[in-house]
N, C-alpha and C positions, 0 to 999 in steps of 0.2 A: 309465618310472617314473611312477606316477600322481601323486605329489606335485608333480612338475614342472609339471603342468597348472595348478596353482594360480597360478603366476606370470603366466599370461596374463589373469588377472582383476585383477591389481594396477592401481592407479589411475595408469597411465602409458600413453602412446600406443604405445610399443614396449618390450618386455621380451625379452631373450634370456638363457637359462639353460642350464646343463649340470652334470652330475655325472660325476666322473672317478674311477675306481678306482685303487688304488695301483700296479697294473701298467700304467696308462696307458689302459686300456679306457674308452671313453666309455659310461657306463651308460645315459644318456638325455639328451635335449635338449628344449628348448622355445623357440620363436621363431626368428628369423633368425640363424643362427650366423655369417653373414658380415657382418652390419651392424656398422659401426664406431661406437663410443661413446667419448666422453671418459671417461677413467678417474678423473680427479681423484686422490685420494690412494692409490688402488690402484697408481698409478705408483710409489709408494715401494717396493713389493715388487720391481719390476723394477730399480730403482736399487740396492736392497740386494743383489740377486743379482749385479749387475754388480760391486759391491764385493767380493763373495765371490770372484769370478773374479780380480779385481785382487789380492786378498790371496794367492791361491794362486800367482799369477804373480810375487809379491813386488814388484809395482809400488808398493804401499803396505803399511803395517802398522797394526794396530789402535791401537797406542800412539803413532802419529805425532801431533804437535800439530796441531790444527785447530779453528778457532773461537776462542772467548774464551780469555783467559789461564787455563791449567790444563786446558783441554778437549782431547780427542783425537778421532780418528775413531770410536773405540768410544763415547765420550760422545754424539757427534752422531747416530750410527746408533741409539742407544738413547734418544734424546730426553731426554738429561740433560746437555746442554752448557750450559744456562742461558739460551739465547736465548729471546726472545719468540716467540709463534706466527708472526707475519707479518713481523717485521723483525729487525734485528740488535742491538736493544736487549738488554742482558744483564740478566736478571731475578733469576737465582739463581747461586750458586756451582756450578760443574760438579760433577755427581755428587750434589747435595743434594736434588734434586727431579726428578720426571718432568714436564717442560713440553713438550708436543707442539709441534713447531716445523717449519714449512715452511722457514723461514730456514736452519735447520741443514742440511737436505738440499740447499739451494742452495749452501751453502758446501762441502758434500761434493762436489758436482759440480765446483765450481771447483778443489778440491784435487786431484781425480783428473785433471782437465785439465792442471794444472801438473805433476803427477807423470809423466804419460805423453806429454804433447805432443799429445794427441788430444782433439778436441771431445767432450764427454761423450755427446752423442746418437750420435756415430759409435762411441764405445767401447761403448755399450750395444748398438748394432746388431751390431757385430762380435763381441762377447763373449757375448751372450745371444740376441738376436732371430734373427739369421741361423742360428746353429747349431741352434736349436730349430724352424726353419721358420716363424717368426712373421712372415710376409711382409706381413701387413696391419696390423702394429703399428708405430707410430713415436712418437718423442719430439718433440713439436712446441713444447715450452716448458720449463717448470721441471722439474728432476729430482724435485721434490716432488709435482707434480700435473699435468704437462703431456703425458702419454701418451694415445694413442688406440689402441683395440684392438677385437678381436672376441671373441665367446665361443669360436669355434673356435681362435683363437690362444691364448687364456688356458687352454683345455683342454690344449694342449701344454705350457704353462708349469706348470699344475697337476700334470701327469704328472711333470715334472722335479722339482717340489717334494716328490714322494713317492718317486722313485727317481732320484736325481741322476746325470747323465752329465757335466755341465760342471764340477762341483766334487766333492770327496770327500763321502762320507756323514758323515764327522766334521765337516767344515766346515758342512754343513747343520744338523747337530745343534747345533753351537755357536751358529749364527745364530738358531735357533728355541728356544733355552733362555734363561731370564731373565738379563738383564744388569743389574747393580746392583739386586739384589732388595730388596724392602721399600720402594721409593720411592712416596710418595703423589703424586697428581696428578689432573687432570681428563681423562677420556676424552671427546673432543668428541662432543656430542650425547647423552651418557649420564651426565654429571655426575662428581662427585668420587669417586675410588676410593682406598680406604685403601692398597691395594697395586696400583698401576697398572702391571702388569708388561709388559715389552717385551723383545724380543730385539734382534738387530742389524738393525733395520729392520722386524721382524715383530712385530705385536701378538700377545700371548699371552693367551689367555682366562683361565686359572686360575680364581679365584673371583669374578671381577668380576660385579657386579650393580647396575643393569641392564646388559644387554649386547646387541649386535646379533646374536650367534649365539644358538642355542637353549640353554635351561637343561639340556638333555640332551647338548649337545656336551661332550666331555671337557675337563678342565682343560688338556690338552696342545694343544688346538686353537690354531692360529696362522693369521694372515692379515691382512686389512685391509679397511676399507670406505672409500668415497669420497663426497664431498659431491655428486657428480653422480648419486647413486643407484645405486652399484655396490658389489659385494663379491666377495671370494674368500676362502674358508677351507679349511684342510686339517685334518682330524681324524685323527691317527695311530692312535687306537684304533678308529675306524670304518673306517680304511684307505680313506678317501674324501676327495675334494675337491669343493667346490660353488662355482659361479660364478653371479652374477646381474648383468646389465647393464641399466640402464633409461635412459630419456631424461627422467626426472623427478628433480629435485634431492632429495637427502635431506631429510627433515622428519618430522613426527609420523607420517605414513603409514608410513614405512619403519621407524621405531622400534617401531611397533605390529605391523607385518606380518612383518618379517623373523624375529624370534624364534619366532613361531608357525609360520611356514613351515619354519624350520630344525629345530624340534622334530619336526614331522611327517615331514620328510625323514629325520632320524636314526632315527625309529621304523620307517619303511619299510626303511631300510638294515639295521637289526638283524633284520628279519624275513626278509631274503633268505637 
């Protein structure tokens, strides 16, 4: 795919990118597909998927209390538990606002450890990474931002996010649908959004502007970006997923470059 070549001119020393069709076919790649990159908050997609497995195993339930008074697993996955971004200071009543929180995902990891008796990194490996053959991916720190992976491994994960084998299609649909609709909040790096929509750990594009995906990505697009200069999105209408991993931290360069790239990619995909 010609658009993928654009990634190699991005202002980073290393960039690895891939595009994956809904049937799991890798439509194209750019850069070293085996190079390991810190994922930063793209880690949350892996954590959220591990929770989907745990929900189907009935190890936990969405309405289990977790976090601040009145908060549940559902609230924490949807960034509406009320925690501050980086610590466990409670800023809002659960369910009243979308406050993006690493702390909430760290509490989720602890909750699953207590429920299963398994260290979260081990649970993630056993429930998601090993079954998908993601042998070069590991959680080396926080469930919010501590994973390291490759474009090749994330291509396997992107295929799973389009045609799930580890969980039911119904579970995936619920996880990628808006939870607590209508909540306002700040999308890190892109400012306040009147409707800062999120699913169960998956950011949902809907009508957000500005945004890191392209303006021609469908409202149903879901995924995540990371402060380490990484992103993964799935667009159910394009029936495609896109991955980009870099070794340059997110900043104005990414906020300017990514939407233009994603629009060009979407246009190329529609022409296929």
